[in-house]
C-alpha positions in Angstrom: -6.2 57.6 66.4 -6.6 61.6 65.9 -4.4 64.0 68.0 -7.4 65.3 70.1 -7.6 62.1 71.8 -5.1 60.3 74.5 -5.4 57.1 76.1 -4.4 56.1 79.7 -4.8 53.3 82.0 -8.2 52.6 83.8 -8.4 52.7 87.4 -11.0 51.5 90.1 -12.3 55.3 90.1 -13.4 54.8 86.2 -16.3 52.5 87.3 -19.0 55.5 87.2 -17.5 56.6 83.6 -17.2 53.0 82.2 -20.9 52.4 83.2 -22.1 55.4 81.6 -20.2 54.3 78.4 -21.7 51.0 78.2 -24.8 52.3 78.9 -24.7 54.9 75.9 -23.1 52.3 73.8 -25.9 50.3 74.2 -28.8 53.0 73.8 -27.3 53.8 70.7 -27.0 50.2 69.2 -30.0 48.6 70.8 -32.3 51.4 71.6 -32.5 50.4 75.3 -30.4 49.6 78.4 -30.8 45.8 78.8 -28.8 45.2 81.9 -27.4 46.8 85.1 -24.0 47.7 83.9 -23.1 49.0 87.3 -23.1 45.3 88.7 -21.4 44.1 85.6 -18.5 46.6 85.6 -18.1 46.0 89.6 -18.0 41.8 88.9 -15.7 42.3 86.2 -13.4 45.0 88.2 -12.9 42.2 91.1 -12.1 39.3 88.8 -9.0 38.0 89.7 -7.9 37.6 86.2 -8.6 41.5 85.5 -5.8 43.8 86.3 -7.7 47.1 85.8 -4.4 49.3 85.4 -2.7 46.5 83.0 -5.9 45.2 81.2 -8.1 48.3 80.9 -7.9 51.4 78.9 -9.6 54.6 78.7 -9.5 57.2 75.9 -10.3 60.6 76.5 -11.3 63.8 74.8 -10.7 67.2 76.7 -10.1 65.0 79.9 -13.6 63.4 79.4 -13.6 59.5 78.9 -15.2 58.6 75.5 -14.2 54.9 75.2 -13.1 51.9 77.7 -11.6 48.7 76.6 -10.9 45.7 78.7 -9.6 42.1 78.5 -9.6 39.2 81.0 -9.0 35.5 81.1 -11.8 32.9 80.9 -9.5 30.4 81.8 -7.4 30.9 84.5 -5.3 27.9 84.8 -4.0 28.0 81.5 -4.9 31.3 80.1 -5.4 29.9 76.6 -8.6 32.2 76.0 -9.0 35.9 76.5 -12.2 37.7 76.5 -12.5 41.2 75.5 -14.9 44.3 75.3 -15.2 47.9 74.0 -17.4 50.4 75.1 -17.4 53.2 72.4 -20.8 55.1 71.8 -20.9 56.5 68.1 -21.7 59.9 69.2 -18.2 60.1 70.9 -16.3 58.1 68.2 -13.8 59.7 66.0 -11.6 57.8 63.3 -8.9 55.8 64.7 -10.2 55.2 68.4 -11.9 52.0 67.9 -9.5 50.1 65.8 -6.5 51.5 68.4 -8.5 49.9 71.3 -9.0 46.5 69.3 -5.0 46.8 68.3 -4.5 47.5 72.2 -6.9 44.3 73.4 -5.0 42.2 70.8 -1.6 43.0 71.6 -2.6 42.5 75.7 -3.8 39.2 75.2 -0.6 38.2 73.5 1.2 40.0 76.1 -0.4 37.6 78.6 0.3 34.1 76.4 -3.5 33.5 75.4 -3.9 31.6 72.0 -7.2 33.1 71.3 -9.2 36.3 72.0 -12.9 36.3 71.9 -14.7 40.0 71.4 -18.8 41.0 71.6 -19.8 43.1 68.5 -23.3 44.4 68.7 -25.5 43.3 65.9 -26.1 46.9 64.3 -22.5 48.0 64.9 -21.1 48.4 61.5 -17.8 50.1 62.1 -16.8 47.9 65.0 -17.9 44.7 63.0 -15.6 45.8 60.4 -12.6 46.8 62.6 -12.7 43.0 64.2 -13.2 41.6 60.8 -10.3 43.5 59.1 -8.1 42.1 62.0 -8.9 38.5 61.0 -11.5 37.5 63.6 -14.5 35.2 62.7 -18.0 35.1 64.0 -18.2 31.8 66.3 -21.5 32.5 68.2 -24.8 34.7 68.6 -25.7 35.8 72.0 -29.3 36.8 72.7 -30.9 39.3 75.0 -34.3 37.9 75.9 -37.1 39.6 77.7 -40.6 39.4 79.0 -42.9 41.6 81.1 -43.8 40.7 84.8 -46.7 41.9 87.1 -47.1 41.4 91.0 -50.2 38.9 90.3 -48.0 37.0 87.8 -47.8 33.2 88.5 -45.4 31.4 90.8 -46.2 27.6 90.6 -44.0 26.7 93.6 -41.4 24.1 93.9 -41.6 20.7 91.9 -41.9 17.4 94.2 -39.1 16.8 96.2 -37.3 20.0 95.6 -37.7 23.1 98.0 -36.2 26.7 97.5 -34.1 28.5 99.5 -31.8 31.7 99.2 -27.9 31.5 99.8 -28.6 33.8 102.8 -30.9 30.8 104.3 -28.8 28.2 103.4 -25.3 29.5 103.2 -23.3 26.5 101.1 -20.8 28.6 98.7 -19.1 25.0 98.2 -22.1 23.5 97.3 -23.4 26.3 95.1 -19.7 26.3 93.4 -20.0 22.5 92.5 -23.5 22.9 91.2 -22.2 26.1 89.1 -19.1 23.9 87.6 -21.3 20.9 86.8 -24.5 22.9 85.4 -22.2 24.8 83.2 -19.4 22.2 82.0 -21.2 22.0 78.5 -21.4 25.6 77.7 -19.4 27.0 75.1 -16.1 28.8 76.3 -16.6 27.2 79.7 -13.5 26.5 81.8 -13.3 25.1 85.1 -12.0 27.2 87.9 -10.8 26.6 91.7 -13.4 27.5 94.7 -11.6 30.7 95.6 -11.3 32.1 92.1 -15.0 31.4 91.8 -16.0 32.8 95.0 -13.8 35.9 94.1 -15.4 36.4 90.7 -18.9 36.3 92.5 -18.6 37.6 95.9 -17.5 40.5 98.1 -18.5 41.8 101.4 -21.3 43.6 100.3 -23.0 41.2 98.4 -26.6 40.3 99.1 -26.7 36.4 99.3 -30.7 36.4 99.2 -30.2 37.0 95.6 -29.0 33.7 94.9 -32.2 31.2 94.9 -31.3 27.7 95.2 -33.5 24.3 94.3 -32.5 22.0 97.3 -33.2 18.1 97.5 -32.8 17.4 100.7 -29.7 19.7 101.7 -28.0 19.3 98.4 -27.9 22.4 95.6 -29.4 20.7 92.5 -30.0 24.3 90.6 -29.8 27.9 91.3 -30.6 31.4 89.8 -28.6 34.5 90.3 -31.0 37.9 90.0 -29.8 41.2 89.6 -32.3 44.0 90.7 -30.7 47.0 91.3 -30.4 48.7 88.0 -32.9 50.1 85.5 -34.3 46.5 84.4 -34.3 43.3 86.5 -31.9 40.5 85.0 -31.3 36.9 85.3 -27.7 36.6 85.8 -27.2 33.1 85.9 -29.4 29.9 86.0 -28.1 26.3 85.8 -29.4 22.9 86.8 -27.3 19.8 87.5 -27.4 17.4 84.5 -29.3 14.6 86.6 -32.1 17.0 87.8 -32.9 18.5 84.3 -36.2 17.7 82.8 -38.1 18.0 85.9 -39.1 21.6 85.7 -36.8 22.8 88.2 -35.3 25.6 85.7 -38.8 26.8 85.2 -40.0 26.9 88.6 -37.0 29.0 89.8 -37.5 31.6 86.9 -41.2 32.0 87.9 -40.0 32.4 91.6 -37.5 34.8 90.5 -40.1 36.7 88.4 -42.5 36.9 91.3 -39.7 38.5 93.4 -38.8 40.7 91.1 -42.5 41.9 90.5 -42.9 42.3 94.3 -40.0 44.8 94.3 -41.4 46.9 91.9 -39.9 45.7 88.5 -42.1 45.2 85.4 -39.8 43.6 83.1 -36.9 41.1 83.1 -34.2 40.3 80.8 -31.1 37.8 80.6 -28.2 37.0 78.3 -28.0 33.5 76.6 -25.9 31.9 74.0 -28.1 31.3 71.1 -26.7 27.9 70.5 -26.5 26.9 74.0 -26.3 23.0 74.3 -28.4 22.3 77.2 -31.6 23.5 75.9 -31.7 26.9 77.6 -33.3 29.0 74.7 -36.3 26.6 74.7 -36.5 26.8 78.6 -36.8 30.4 78.7 -39.2 30.5 75.8 -41.5 27.9 77.8 -41.8 30.8 80.5 -42.7 33.5 78.1 -39.3 35.3 77.2 -38.6 36.3 73.6 -35.2 37.4 71.9 -35.1 41.5 71.5 -31.6 41.9 70.9 -29.2 39.6 68.8 -25.4 40.1 69.1 -22.2 38.3 68.0 -19.1 36.8 69.6 -16.0 37.0 67.1 -12.8 35.1 67.8 -9.3 35.4 66.9 -6.5 32.6 66.7 -3.5 34.6 68.2 -0.2 33.3 66.7 2.3 31.8 69.3 
């Protein structure tokens, strides 16, 4: 890394700076912001597998943050797989900064005993892709950002027969939501089961608005759920899952249409979500049926780490 740059451990005080780096990196590559990065950074910061001072790094030039990197464990129980990412806007990227951060992530993953490391690379970021390929990473997945416009008078077909909708604030069953989440995502790429306490620590803090979780109930049982994020520049579906016995009944589509109506009512005119393009549960087809289309394709690379 060039002498003009220095690295340091990240800290909780860096939230705003990291958010701006993520926004700038996405704007440079995608031409637009597709997510509420403030929400995502705060979600990661409270992840029990992420120690901000041990697992996050800032690179500065003249005392100003110009890049960030972080690594955390997806698999809490075994620690076999770590996930990492870098925010390094090209306008502030100098020779050596990005490779330095990728090397730092690899070293930290090995230090924590991970057997493999996954890393997200934006599709148009050739320098980033070159850095990971030179280190032995291989592409294992494509990730889509899907999008659609919404309007206040858009359709909301209501709940399917035998199903009613409620928010988590109205039906405060976090344990039931946890069980539905673990079942709905069990088939997904990279899924690792986690305890209720870890799951709850990842997703909730004292200030979280429980009304952003929309639940589909059969009786009092949670059979599907949707989490929406509406605080940023664009509304986003952060999570959507249906338990296997209830799939094929239109519950996921109905939850999405209800969320679109709520988002539009709050003044949003577009909505995005992220999805694994090879999702095994048919999620891409579901999103296409409610009018969403891919606007960005990015890639996940994976490196097997020597024991």
